[in-house]
N, C-alpha and C positions, 0 to 999 in steps of 0.2 A: 304487461299485456295491453293491447290496444283497446281503448274504451269504445263500446258500440255507440253509434250515432243515435240521437233522439229524433232525427228527422223522419217524417212519415214515409219517405221513400224506402227507409230501412225496413219497414214492415213488408213492403212488396218483395224486397230482396230476400228477407228471411223466409217468406212464404214460398218463394221459388227455391229455397235451400241453396242459395248461391252466395258467393262472395261478391264484393263490389266489382272486382276485376272480371269475374265470370259474367256478371250482369252486363258490364260494359261491352265485353266481347260478344255476348249474345245479341246486342244491339248493333254490332258492327262499327262501334266507335273506335277511332284511332288511338285515343288517349283515355285512360281510366281517370285522369285528373278531373274530367268534367263531372264524373259521378262523385268523386271525393269532395270536390268543391261544393256540391249540393248537400252532401251528408253533413259536412262541417258548418253549413250555414253561410258559406261565403257567397254562393250564387243560388238563384232560384231555378225552378224547372221552366225552361222556355217553351213556347208553343211548338217550336220546331222539334225539340227533344221529346215533348209529350206525344207528338204525332208519330215519331219513330217508335216509341214504346207501344202505342196503340196498334201500330202496324204489325208489331211483333207479337204482342199479347192483346188479343182483340177484346177480351172480357173485362179489361181494366177500365174503370170509369174515367173519362177525359177530364171532367171538372175536378175530380178528386186528385188527379195528377197535378193540376195547376194550383189548387188551393189547399189540399189536404183535408177538406171538409166533405162530409157525406160518407157513402160506402165506397170501399175500394173496388168492389166488383159490380158489374152491371146487373148481375142476377144473384140470387141467393144460393146458386148451385156450387159456389166456391170453385169454379172451373177456370183454369188458365189455358186458353187455346193459343197455340202458336202456329204460325204459318210454316214453321220448320219443325221437323221431328227431332232435330239435333239438340243436344244439351239436356240440362236437368231443369225441372220446374213444372212440368205438366202434372196437375193434380187430377186423379181419376174422378170422373163425374159420378155422383151418387144418385140413387133413386131412378135408375134407368129402367127398372122393371125386369131386367135380365137376371133371374135368380138361378143360381147353379147350386145343386146340393153338394155339400162338402161334409166330410167327417169333422165334427166340432174340434176334436183334438188336433187334427191336421191343420185346421184353420188357425187355431190358437198358436200352435207351434210356428206356423208360417208367419203370422203377425209378429210374434216375438223375434223371429229371425229378421224380418223386415225392419222392426223397430231398432234392433241392435245394429243392423247394417246402417240405418239412417243416422244413428248416434255416432257410429264410427266415421261415416262419411262427413258428417257435420263437424266432428272434432278435427279430422284431417284438413277439411277446408278452412276451418278456423285457424289452424296452425299455419297453413299455407298463406292465408290472408295476413296473419301477423308477421310472418317472415317477409312477405312482400312489402308490408308497411315499414318494417325495420330496414329492409334493403333500400327502400326509397329514402329513408332518413339518413342512412349511412352514405348513400350516393349523394344526397344534398350536402352532407357535411364534407365529403371529399371534394365536391365541386367548390364549396366555400373555401376550403383550405387551399385548393389549387388557385382559386381566384386571388386569395390573400398573398400566396407566393408570387403569382404573376405581378401583383401590385407592388410588392416589395422589390421584385426584380427590376420593374420599370423605374421605381424610385431610385434604386441603387445605380442603374444605368444612367439616369438623368444626373445624379450626383457626381458620377464619374466623369460625364461629359462636361459638367460645370467646372469640376476641378481641372480637367484638361484645358478648358478654355482659359481658366484663371492662370494655369501654368504657362500657357502660350503668351498671355498678356504680360506676365512677369518676365518671361524670357525676352520678349520684344523690348520691354522697358530696360532690362539689364543690358541688352545689346545696344540700345540707344545711348545709355549712360556710358557704356564702354567706348563707343565711338566718340562721344563728347570728351571723355578723359584723354583718349589718344590724340584728339585734335588739340586739346589744351597743352598736352606734353610736347607735341610737335611745334606749336607756337612758341613755347618756352625755350625749346632747343634752338629754334631759328633765332630767337632774340639773343640767346647766349652766344651763338655762333657769330651773330652780327657784332655783339659787344667785343668778342675776342678779336674779330677781324679789325674792328675799329681801334682796339688797344694796340694790336700789332702794328697797325699803320702809324699810330701816334708814337710808338716806341721807335719805329724806323725813322720817323721825322726827327725825333729827339736825338737819335744817334748821329744822323746827318748834321744836325745843328751843332752837336758837341764836336764832331769832326771838323766842321768849319771853324768853330771857335778855337779848337786846338791848333789848326793851321795858322789862324790869325795870331794866336799867342806866340807861336814859333817865329812868325815873321817879325812880330814886335820885339821878341827877345834878340833876334838877329840884328835888328835895326839898333837896338840899345847897345848891343855889344860893339857894333861898328862905331856908334857915336862915342862910346867910352874909349875905344882904341884911338879914334881921331883926336879926342881931347888929350889923351896921354901923349900922343905924338907932339902936340902943340906945346 
């Protein structure tokens, strides 16, 4: 169950038989958080808010609203006058001198019914106020969970982007290395081709030289044979 505030403004709300939200609505405030922040001690009652309350409930003492000191009411009649007849919280003024004769038993029964009704209304309002507080807590928790999920989503997206950038860098690096390897292979092939061509040219020259030597050897052999024949004839 929600613990009731110890703030002196809670006394006024209790006297009006309202919840904090109903009190806020009766003042025409857009957000009940302003009242909650006062009740839990986070904020004080500003002069602006005090004037709004006095404008709505004229018999509330202005100094009491700002300080919590002194009497809550301007008079001892314990009357809460409102410029609006709407809502709950007007306490009937006593001692007006207007006495009406009633049957005591009827009056007693009527007072009992009113008391029982007030208790029922108070209990229902308390339940509604607690449910509203619980709803606000659950709403805050859901907003926190959604915020955490959004944060994790952003972090995951950033991590994914970083990984993609890293992959792109690795791909570019691999592509450069591949180009360098192809360039080295091409140079090696060109060198091998040049060597082969050079060897082929050397081989062809050697074959030509051998051919020349063979022809020279044949000429020498012919010349020797002719010399031998000449010598034999002599």
